NUMI-646722 format. One record per residue (C-alpha): x, y, z. Coordinates in steps of 0.25 Angstrom, whole numbers, plus 5000, padded with zeros to 4 digits. Example, Ala and Ser with C-alpha at 12.3 -4.5 7.8 and 13.67 -1.06 7.14 Angstrom:
BEGIN
504949825031/505549965029/
//
This chain:
BEGIN
548554975341/549054845342/549354735332/548254695326/547454545324/547254475313/545754475313/545554385302/546454295308/545654275320/544554245314/545254155304/545754065317/544454075325/543554025313/544753895310/544553875325/543053855326/542953775316/543653665323/542853605332/543253605346/542153545355/542453535370/543553415373/543753415354/544753525354/545753435347/545553495334/545853645340/546853625349/547753555337/547353685328/547853785341/548853715345/549553705329/549253865328/549853895342/551153805339/551353895327/551254015333/552153985344/551553905356/551953785364/550753725363/550353625374/548953525375/548553495388/547953375393/546553435398/545853355385/546353235391/545753245403/544553295399/544553215389/544753305376/545453285363/546353405368/546853475378/546953635382/548053705370/548953795379/549953875369/551253945374/551654045367/553054125373/553054275375/553854375369/553854455382/553954425397/552754415405/551554325411/551154245400/549854275396/548754165393/547554155381/546554025383/545254005377/544753875375/544653775362/543253685363/541653755358/540453705362/539553655351/538753655343/540453645334/540353555324/541053625310/541053765316/540853865304/541353985306/540554115297/541454245301/540654385297/541254525298/541054515314/540754395318/541054235317/539954125317/539753985314/538653945305/537753935317/537553785315/539153775326/539653875336/540353955333/541753905345/542154055345/541954005361/543254005362/544053995349/543754155347/544754145360/545554055352/545954135339/545954255350/547054215356/547654135346/547754285336/548254365349/549454265350/549754275337/549554435334/550554445346/551454355340/551354445326/551454575330/552754515341/552054565353/552554565366/551854455374/551954375386/551954205387/550454165381/549854055385/548454005375/547753895380/546553835373/545753745382/544853615379/543453595385/543153735391/541553715386/541553595394/541853645409/543353715406/543853595406/544853615397/545453735407/545153645419/546053535414/547253635406/548753615409/548853745419/550353705419/550653755404/550153895409/550854025416/549954115414/549154175424/548454285415/547854275402/546554285395/545254185392/544554195378/543054155382/542254255383/540954285373/540554445380/541154575374/542354585375/542354695384/541854585394/543054505401/542654395409/543354405422/542554325432/541654175428/541154105438/541453965446/540653845443/540353705451/539753605444/538653515453/538553365451/537253345459/536653205462/535453165470/534853025475/533453015479/533052865482/532252805468/530752735471/529552685462/528852835460/527552725459/527852645469/528552665479/529052845478/529052855493/530252775493/531052865483/531752985485/531453085471/532953125468/532253225459/531453285469/532553295478/533553365468/531953465465/532253505480/533653535479/533553625465/532453705470/533253765481/534553795472/534853925469/535053915454/535354005442/535854145444/536254145459/536954295461/537754355452/538954255451/538254125455/537354025446/536953885449/536253775439/535553635439/536053605424/535653455424/534753355432/534453205429/533953105438/532652995437/532552845430/531052855429/529852905431/529352805440/530752805449/530852925459/532152975456/533252935463/534453015459/534553155452/535753215446/536053375443/537053455439/537153605441/538353715442/538453835449/539353955448/539754105455/541054195453/540854165467/541554035472/540954065485/539554095477/539853965469/540253865482/538953925490/538053905477/538453765474/538253715491/536753785490/536453695478/537053575486/536253625499/534853615490/535253475487/535353455502/534153495508/533553425498/534153305500/533753305514/532253325512/532053195510/532153085517/531252955513/531052815521/531052715510/530952555517/531252595527/532652665526/532852825525/533252875511/533753015508/534153075494/535653115494/536353205485/537753215478/538253355475/539553365466/540353515463/541253525453/541953655448/541653695435/542553795436/543253915444/542654055444/543454165437/543954305442/544854395435/545154505445/545054645439/546654645443/546954555433/547954615425/547154545411/545854625414/546854755413/547254725399/546054685394/545354805400/546354885390/546354795380/544754825378/544954965379/545954975368/544454895362/543655005367/543054915378/542954925394/543254785399/542154735408/542454615416/541654515416/541054385423/540554265416/539554155421/540154035415/541653975416/542753965405/544153925405/544654055414/543854005425/544953885426/546153965422/545754065433/545953925443/547253925438/547554055442/547454105427/546754245426/546154235412/545054345409/544054285398/544054385384/542854395374/543254345362/542054385354/541154245354/539654255354/538554175358/539454055360/539053915362/537853925352/537653935336/537554075337/539054085341/540054195335/541154265335/541254435337/542554435327/542354615333/542854555346/543554425345/544654515338/544454635350/544654505359/546054495351/546454615352/546154615364/546954495370/548054535361/548054685369/548054605382/549254525378/550054645375/549554735389/550054585395/551554615390/551554745392/551054725407/552154625409/553554705403/552654795415/552954705425/554354685419/
//
């Protein structure tokens, strides 16, 4: 039986953080609150320049706690920002959960993770539990395409392993795999003409796009791959053949080769649609054309079965009467970006449920259990490091 976490303190801290509005790009207040707390706890605290780079109020917060035992440093990370509506959050605590008053989100995504990290570090210190150096990272603008993690100052970090707290599944479901994602910005150019006077002189960009999309495989492609066109805009007036249509879309896959194949397929559909149309207007040959720009939103995440942290999580879950289930996610988190920088960190459930809605709540049973689990993982990590030495 290990040292007990302070459940009352955890809930109080969570509610305190939940009341602080911290929409993406506006995390200044919560960063200040956490900086004061972490310094008081004995951390060396840094704010990087990610905020300046992405136009936010503050950068990512990095807190380094010295180790009391030899070993590799260990990373703990959660994001500070939330989605809306998030003005004047009023957390309501009942026996088994915390909710908002129903007019806002709660912010358990991801302030539950922040509260867990801080409680674990406090418990380690109060009980004089040996531990390696701990690097706590609290990112900004995770909800905005993981922008904080993308511009995190990785020169401040030495950890190669750790835990991310951003999972709304059951506690036994540990996310070890998540897809890479490519964003697509597409422009299709036709030729304008008066639709009533000389329609034969025009090329409808809408018609070209319609033909292209009708040939695209979209939605669920296979068990690892999805694709979507999520935005279409074009046309000037009902009596003008539309000369331009703009589209935005994405493709995701757990397999980078499948992702490349899907994006190539979508561009091929555009290419074929464009080649089908040629007209002569005023003695000139006129054809449509397109622009197809791809930007990686985030790389894939794939935590290998041999990852030493997974074995420690599995053992800790057994102590909770649970069997670990390595799980795949369809979305990206900071773990994807960290993985791209060589930091291998599975994603733990924090008890957050129904996130991104006004029905969001925090399941206190899993909230407390996640903190106990994390405490056991760090203790076991320390024992592992002693064994190596």
